[in-house]
C-alpha positions in Angstrom: 13.4 -30.1 20.9 10.2 -27.8 20.6 8.2 -27.8 17.5 8.3 -24.1 17.9 12.3 -23.9 18.1 12.7 -25.3 14.6 11.9 -23.0 11.3 8.8 -21.3 10.6 7.0 -22.2 7.1 5.1 -19.3 5.7 2.8 -21.2 3.1 2.4 -18.3 0.4 4.6 -15.3 1.3 2.8 -12.5 -0.4 2.2 -9.0 1.4 1.3 -10.3 4.5 3.2 -13.8 4.5 6.6 -11.9 3.8 6.0 -9.2 6.9 5.2 -11.4 8.7 7.6 -13.7 8.2 10.1 -11.0 8.0 9.8 -9.7 11.6 9.9 -13.5 13.4 13.1 -13.4 11.4 14.2 -10.0 12.3 13.4 -11.2 15.9 15.8 -13.9 15.4 13.3 -16.9 14.4 14.6 -19.1 12.1 12.0 -18.2 9.1 11.3 -20.2 5.7 8.9 -18.4 3.0 7.5 -20.3 0.3 6.7 -17.2 -2.4 6.3 -17.5 -6.2 8.8 -17.2 -8.2 8.7 -13.2 -8.9 8.5 -12.7 -5.2 11.6 -14.9 -4.9 13.7 -13.2 -7.2 12.4 -9.9 -5.7 13.7 -10.6 -2.7 16.8 -12.4 -4.2 18.0 -9.1 -5.6 16.6 -6.4 -2.9 16.4 -7.7 0.4 13.4 -7.8 3.0 12.6 -4.1 3.9 9.4 -3.6 6.2 7.8 -0.6 7.3 4.9 0.7 9.8 2.6 3.3 9.7 4.5 4.3 12.9 7.9 4.9 11.2 9.5 1.7 12.1 11.6 -0.3 9.9 13.3 -3.1 9.4 16.0 -4.5 7.0 17.0 -8.2 6.7 19.3 -10.1 3.9 18.7 -12.5 1.9 21.1 -14.6 4.3 18.7 -14.0 7.0 15.7 -16.5 5.7 15.3 -19.0 3.8 13.5 -18.1 0.3 12.3 -20.8 -2.3 9.6 -21.4 -4.2 10.0 -25.3 -4.2 7.9 -26.7 -1.0 10.5 -29.1 0.6 11.5 -25.8 2.6 9.0 -26.9 4.7 10.7 -30.6 5.6 12.0 -29.5 9.0 9.2 -26.8 10.2 8.0 -26.7 13.7 4.9 -24.1 12.4 3.9 -23.5 9.2 1.8 -20.0 9.0 -0.9 -20.4 5.7 -1.1 -17.0 4.4 -2.4 -17.7 1.0 -5.7 -16.6 -0.6 -8.8 -18.3 0.4 -9.5 -19.5 -2.9 -5.9 -21.2 -2.5 -6.3 -23.1 1.0 -7.1 -26.7 -0.1 -4.2 -26.8 -2.7 -1.9 -25.4 0.1 -3.0 -27.8 2.7 -2.3 -30.4 -0.1 1.5 -29.4 -0.1 2.1 -29.0 3.8 0.6 -32.4 3.7 3.4 -33.8 1.8 5.9 -31.8 3.4 5.4 -30.4 6.5 6.6 -32.7 9.7 3.5 -34.7 11.3 3.9 -32.5 14.4 4.2 -29.0 13.1 1.3 -26.6 14.2 -0.4 -25.1 11.3 -2.0 -21.6 12.1 -4.4 -20.3 9.2 -3.8 -16.4 8.8 -6.1 -15.5 6.1 -9.4 -13.7 5.6 -12.7 -15.5 5.8 -14.3 -17.8 8.0 -14.0 -21.2 6.0 -9.9 -22.1 5.7 -9.4 -23.5 9.1 -12.3 -26.0 8.8 -10.8 -26.8 4.9 -7.1 -27.3 6.3 -8.5 -29.9 9.0 -10.4 -31.5 6.7 -7.0 -32.3 4.2 -4.6 -32.6 7.1 -6.3 -34.7 8.8 -4.5 -35.8 12.5 -2.8 -32.8 12.4 -2.8 -29.3 15.0 -4.3 -26.6 12.9 -5.2 -23.6 15.0 -7.4 -20.5 13.3 -6.0 -16.5 13.4 -6.8 -13.5 12.6 -3.9 -10.7 11.0 -6.2 -7.0 11.7 -3.6 -4.8 9.4 -3.3 -4.2 6.5 0.3 -5.0 4.1 0.9 -3.0 1.0 3.6 -4.4 -1.1 5.6 -1.6 -2.3 8.0 -3.5 -4.8 11.5 -3.7 -4.8 11.2 -5.9 -1.6 9.4 -3.4 0.4 6.0 -4.2 2.2 4.4 -1.8 4.6 2.3 -2.0 7.1 -0.4 0.4 6.7 -2.7 -0.1 9.8 -2.3 -1.2 13.3 -3.6 -4.5 15.4 -2.5 -7.4 16.9 -2.4 -11.0 15.7 -4.8 -13.3 17.6 -3.9 -17.0 17.6 -7.0 -19.8 18.8 -5.2 -20.9 22.1 -3.8 -24.5 22.9 -2.3 -26.5 25.7 1.3 -25.3 24.2 0.2 -21.4 24.2 1.6 -21.2 20.5 0.3 -17.9 20.3 2.5 -17.0 23.4 5.0 -18.3 21.7 5.3 -16.8 18.3 4.6 -13.0 19.9 8.2 -10.9 19.8 8.9 -7.6 19.3 6.8 -5.3 16.8 4.6 -8.5 15.9 2.4 -9.2 19.0 -0.1 -12.3 19.0 -2.3 -12.6 21.5 -4.3 -16.0 22.4 -8.3 -16.3 22.1 -10.7 -18.7 23.2 -12.9 -17.4 20.7 -11.4 -17.9 17.1 -14.6 -18.0 15.2 -16.5 -15.0 16.9 -13.1 -13.3 16.0 -12.6 -14.4 12.7 -16.5 -13.5 12.1 -16.0 -9.8 13.3 -12.9 -9.7 10.9 -15.3 -10.5 8.1 -17.9 -8.1 9.0 -14.9 -5.3 9.4 -13.4 -6.5 6.1 -16.8 -5.5 4.2 -15.0 -2.5 3.5 -12.1 -3.9 1.6 -14.7 -4.0 -1.3 -16.0 -0.6 -0.6 -12.1 0.5 -0.5 -11.6 -1.3 -3.7 -14.3 0.0 -5.5 -13.7 4.0 -4.4 -9.8 4.3 -5.2 -9.1 6.4 -2.4 -7.5 5.4 1.0 -8.6 4.3 3.5 -8.1 7.0 5.9 -9.6 9.6 3.7 -12.8 7.1 2.3 -13.6 6.9 6.4 -13.4 11.0 7.0 -16.5 11.1 4.6 -19.8 10.5 6.1 -21.2 9.3 3.0 -18.6 6.1 2.8 -19.3 5.7 6.4 -23.0 5.8 5.8 -22.7 3.0 3.3 -20.2 1.1 5.5 -22.4 1.2 8.1 -25.4 -0.2 6.6 -23.2 -3.1 4.7 -22.0 -4.1 8.0 -25.7 -3.7 9.8 -26.6 -6.1 7.0 -24.2 -8.4 7.6 -24.9 -8.2 10.8 -28.3 -9.0 10.6 -27.6 -11.5 8.3 -25.1 -13.8 10.2 -27.0 -13.1 13.6 -29.6 -14.9 11.6 -27.8 -18.0 11.1 -27.1 -17.8 15.4 -23.7 -16.5 14.9 -22.3 -13.7 17.2 -19.1 -12.0 16.0 -16.2 -10.4 18.1 -14.9 -7.2 17.3 -11.4 -6.8 16.5 -11.8 -3.5 17.6 -12.5 -1.9 21.2 -15.9 -1.3 19.9 -18.5 -3.9 19.8 -19.8 -4.9 16.3 -23.3 -4.0 17.2 -22.2 -0.3 18.1 -20.3 0.2 14.7 -22.8 1.1 12.5 -24.7 4.0 14.6 -21.0 5.4 15.3 -19.8 5.2 11.8 -23.1 7.3 10.8 -22.0 10.0 13.5 -20.8 13.5 12.2 -17.4 13.6 10.8 -16.5 16.2 13.9 -17.2 13.2 16.3 -16.3 10.4 14.2 -12.6 11.2 14.0 -11.2 11.7 16.9 -13.1 8.6 18.0 -11.0 6.7 15.2 -7.9 8.1 16.0 -8.6 6.6 19.3 -9.4 2.9 18.7 -7.2 2.6 15.4 -4.4 3.8 13.5 -4.2 4.1 9.9 -1.6 4.9 7.5 -2.6 7.8 5.1 -2.4 5.7 2.0 -3.3 2.6 3.3 -5.8 0.5 1.2 -7.4 -2.5 1.2 -6.0 -5.8 0.0 -9.3 -5.9 -2.6 -8.0 -2.8 -3.9 -4.4 -3.9 -4.2 -6.1 -6.9 -6.3 -7.9 -5.0 -8.6 -5.2 -3.3 -9.2 -3.0 -6.0 -10.0 -5.6 -7.9 -12.2 -5.7 -10.6 -9.6 -8.9 -12.8 -8.4 -10.6 -10.9 -5.1 -11.7 -12.8 -2.2 -15.1 -11.2 -2.9 -16.5 -14.2 -3.0 -15.3 -15.2 0.6 -16.5 -11.9 2.0 -19.7 -10.6 0.6 -20.2 -14.4 -1.1 -20.3 -15.1 2.7 -23.4 -13.3 3.5 -25.5 -13.8 0.3 -25.2 -17.7 0.7 -26.4 -17.3 4.3 -28.8 -14.8 3.5 -30.5 -17.3 0.6 -30.4 -20.2 3.5 -32.7 -18.1 5.5 -35.0 -16.4 3.0 -33.3 -12.8 3.4 -32.3 -10.2 0.7 -29.1 -8.4 2.1 -29.2 -6.4 -1.4 -26.6 -4.3 -0.6 -24.0 -7.2 -0.5 -25.1 -8.9 -3.7 -24.7 -5.7 -5.5 -21.3 -5.0 -4.1 -20.9 -8.9 -5.2 -21.4 -7.8 -8.9 -19.4 -4.6 -9.3 -16.6 -6.0 -7.9 -17.2 -8.9 -10.0 -17.4 -6.7 -13.2 -14.3 -4.5 -12.2 -12.5 -8.0 -12.5 -13.5 -8.8 -15.5 -12.6 -5.3 -16.7 -9.7 -5.5 -15.6 -8.5 -1.9 -15.3 -8.2 -1.1 -11.1 -10.5 -0.4 -9.7 -13.7 1.9 -10.9 -13.4 4.5 -8.8 -17.0 4.4 -7.7 -19.2 6.9 -5.6 -21.2 5.9 -2.5 -24.1 6.7 -4.6 -23.2 4.7 -7.8 -22.9 1.6 -5.5 -25.8 1.5 -4.0 -27.5 1.6 -7.5 
């Protein structure tokens, strides 16, 4: 039997994991969700409901998926999709190493750029592939998960054509020969996660305001300068090259709005995952986004003041435990 004909394990079924695993199950794949007890109880009580910005809806009963907080559900997995926060990658790698078969392909569908290397280090001899999820998923409660932005998942190309084998209707996965560049491109775009979290306004409304876009543009330009000093050339997850994004973001509203509509579909109420983390008093991934930029800047003697300011503001919001601080662009700039 081909490994990908066996169950697909979701390692850390939060918002992204439940949506991706649910869409695979809706397409007839055998899926095993490893989730926290709270999520397990929620889905067992309500089933799984997946909705999208395009009006799509999929409903799954508990009988259509394997669901547990016990990692032994990975014992027969042919693939394991890692969807935990970056800080939990090492612990999840150890769990996978103890429970998943040696021939199971491991795919990181996480934010940040260091997770694949850590997985390979902790899982020597196993096939580990990088991936990139371009869209946001919001947990609405009651087993409901809503995809609020567009885009296809990108997975590192391999001889087994794993990306193509996992692609299903409603959840496209496309291969790439440059997953490192793709992940760096996503990191640069994800610098807006923190701005959205600090603003407490939906993404579309945020991007419709030039003052917010200019702040995002300055943040992207700073990030691009820093990573290029390290010899990194990002690949944009949108049709617009990364280097063109800052000047386009600075355009007047009347010019930018039609451009945004042609390149990305965004639900009117979509917000970043970091906003959700602040709302739920969870640790954010700021150290794996702006924190990466500041670390590279330190190595090259660069200042990166905007990235440092945003790291401080997000950590202050984490410590306060009161959700988004609802800052303006001017307050963020300081």
